[in-house]
N, C-alpha and C positions, 0 to 999 in steps of 0.2 A: 278125038281131039280134045284136049283138056281146056277148061275155061281158063282165061287169063287170071292169075291170082293178083288182081289189082285191087287191094284193100285200102280203103280210106277210113282212118279212125274217126269215131264220132264221140261226142260228149256223153257221159254216163249219168242218167237221171232215173228217178222213180223205180228203184229196185234193180235197175240195169247194172250188170257187172261188166259188160263189154258190148260194144256196138260198133258196126262198121258197114261199109257198102262195098260189094264186090262188083267189079266191072261197070260201075256207074249205073247199076240196075237193081241188084239184089240187096235189100236192106236186111242186115243180120244183127241179131241181138241175143245176149244171154241174160235172162232175168232170174234173180234169186227166188226160189220157191220155199226153201227151208235151209237150215244150216247144212252146208256141204253139197247141196243139190240145187240145180237150176234147170231152166228150159232154154234150149237153143231154138230160136224162131227165125224163119226166113220169109220175107215179103218181096213180091215182085212189083217194082215201081212202074214198070211198063204196062201193068194190068191193074191199075187203081189200088196199088198196095195190097193186092190179094195175098192172104196168108197161104203159103205153099208148103211149109214144112215145120214140124215141131219134133224135138227129141229131148228127153231128159239127159242132162249132163252132170258130171261130178265137178265140184268146185274144190280144188286142192287147198288145204289150209283154211277153208271157208272164205277165202278171198276178202278179208276185212279191209285191205288197203288197195284192192284191185286184183285182177286175175293173175294167176301164175302163168309164166310164159309158156310152160308146157301145155297148160289148159288151152291157151289161145291158139297154139299150133294145132292142137287136136280139133278145136272148133273150126278153124280155117279149113282143115282137111275135110271135115264133114260137110261143110258148105260147098267146097269145090266138087267133092264126090257127088253130092246131091244134084248140083247144077249140071255137071257132066252127064250123069245117068238119066236125068229126067227132062232136061231142057236142051242140053247140047252145049258144048263149049264154043267159044267165039274164035 
């Protein structure tokens, strides 16, 4: 069963290129590490914001004014795939 793709956008601060919450539980963020590269991070808010996942991701066009929509779609899919395979969908 797939996790509900219920993403809520969050404000971007401190090197964050994109941040959201999946299913009112999983806090997800992409943080710029260097030009054209970032890290996708997932934290579990039901377990004291435990860091549960990190993956290096590409930032199309270096995301100077925010992320490219194709990048966001890819990051959302990675989050849902991780939650589905490691925690279980809702």
